[in-house]
N, C-alpha and C positions, 0 to 999 in steps of 0.2 A: 504494500500500500504506500502511496505517496500523497503529499498534500496537493489538493486540487481546488481549493476554495475559489481561486481566481477564475475558474471555468464556470462558476455558478452565479446567478443573480436571483433576487426575489421576484415574485410575480408582478409587483407594481413598478419595478425598474424598467424604464423604456427599452433597455437593451434586451429584455426578455423577449421582445417581439420583433426586434430589428437586427439581431445578431445570431450567431450560432451558439451563444452561451446557453448552458442548460439552466432550467428553472428549478429552484428548490422551494418546497412548501414545508417550512420547519419553524418551530418556535425559537430556534437559535440562528435564524438567517443563514448566512453563508459562512459562519465561523467554523473552524476545525473540521472541514470536510476532507476526506481521504478517498482516493480512487485506486483501483487495481483491476487487473484482469487475470484470468486463468483459463486456459484452453478456449479462448474466444468469448468467455462470459465476463461482462463488465460489472464490477462490484463497487458500490459507493456506500460509505458510512460516515457518520458524524458523531463526534464526541460532545457530550453535554458539559456544562460548567463543572460538574463533579467528576468528569473523566469517564463516565459510562458511555460505551459505544452503542450507537443505534444504527440500524440499517436504514438506508434511503432507498425506497422501492421505486423502480421505474413504473410510472402510472400505466403506460400502455402495455408493458409486459404483464402487469398484474391483471389488466382487463383481458388480455389474450389468454390467460390461464382459464378464464371462464367462458370464452366464446371462440369464435373463429378468427381472431385477430391475426394480423400479418406480421407480427414481430415488433421489436422495440423501436424501429425506425420508420414505421408506416407514416406516410404523409397524408394529411387531411386537407379539406378544402381551404383555399386561401394560402396554401403553401406553408402553413404552420405545422411543424412536426410535433405531434403529441408525445412522441418518444423522448422528447427532451425534458419532460417534467418528472421530477423525483419528489417523493413524499416521505416525510419523517415517520418512522415506525417507533412507537413507545417501547 
């Protein structure tokens, strides 16, 4: 895992919709986010102020588990990639 907070923005940041930065929905904003990959799987986690690590779940990947989604980088109308949204898991 390596620090990657600079690759994320919060939903209300204008860069969330105008750049390739990923969006994080978390009570801790973009602080202390780490990324890693293993055999093609992208993993993202965030440490809270007490140091406990929480998973950041890719929203589209989670939806794909329950339906016939096309993967974590599927493109939706308007060119917005829903696969770029990550949600904090308690």
